[in-house]
C-alpha positions, 0 to 999 in steps of 0.5 A: 117529574118524580121517579123511583129507580133501584140504585146501582154502584155508579149512584153511590157518590151522588147518594152520599152527597145528597144524604149528607145534605139531607142529614146535616140539615137536621140541625134545623129540627133538633140536632145539636150539630151537623151529622147523620147516621152511620155511613150517611156521607160514605159512598162505600156505605151506600154501595154496601147497602145496595148489596145488604138491603132488600131494596135501595131506591134512588129518588129522581127529579127530572133525572137528578138524584134528590134522595133515596130510601132503603128497605129491609124485609124483616119477615113475611109481610113485615118490612122496615124502612131503614132510611129515607133521605131527601136533599134539603133543597127539596124538603117540603115538596111532597117528595117524601110522601110520594116515596112512601106511597111508591114503597107501599105499592111496590111492597104490596104484600106488607102487612106491617111497616116499622122504622125508627127516628131520633127522638129529637127530630121534630121533622121526621116525627111529624112526617111519619105521624102525618102519613099514618105511622103510630109510635109504639115505643120510645127508648134510648133516644129513639122513637119506634113507629109502626104502620099496619 
């Protein structure tokens, strides 16, 4: 059973491990080598995001952390998905879609969602388009999406 709970500092190490597996797997969808965004494999970065973000949720499957997502409030009614990641062992199981549906319900005051993803990432471009995001700009190797 999939559940979503706010993260705590004791989750930082597990989140960093899951994030690393998730982002390193991007080698299969356009990345030139394993790696990820800043701090993706750092427990310290995970903890700092728990303090800086509007919300940081862990994704649990049968009580095991299999992913996470970070949300920032940009302004009244506008939120940004700063990051979402799911352990590569659980890709293509509908978990990302369920996480997004939870996010939309949890932040029901949102009139607009925004996010960005590397232009080379074929998996995320497909996913965000599939769940209703539209491309608003391509710039400096990134694709910027919005959903209203």
